[in-house]
C-alpha positions, 0 to 999 in steps of 0.5 A: 964777247968773250974772247979767251976759249973758257969764256966762250965756252962758259958763255955756251954753256949760260946760254944752255942752261937758262934756256933750260932753267926757263922752260922748268920754271915755265912748267912750273908756274903752267901746273900752278895755274892750273892748280888755282882755276880748279882751286877756283872753279872750287873743283877739288878733284881737279886741284888735287889732281894738278897738286899731286902735278905740281908737287914733284915738280917743284921739288925737282925744279928745287933740287935741281938749282932751278928755284931755292928750298925756300922758294920751292918749300913756300910754293908747295906749302901756299898752294897745298894751303889754297886746295887743303881750304877746299876740302870740306871740314870735318 
């Protein structure tokens, strides 16, 4: 355990941040899984709803530095690609 007051404070802050980051990552994963399930069932409407909900969550996680910006971009790109593949070709 840390002995200096400043080190103890940093440990407390780290624990709080870790908990918050874990929750945010969990929410992102949950919505990603919902989207993938809708894609698997070939349900375009549900997949689009899930995508519109997942994108802002991923972007917010990126802006809060929970996810790296390129990781967030990659996730959004891959999920969007899967939903667009469901859409009927014109």
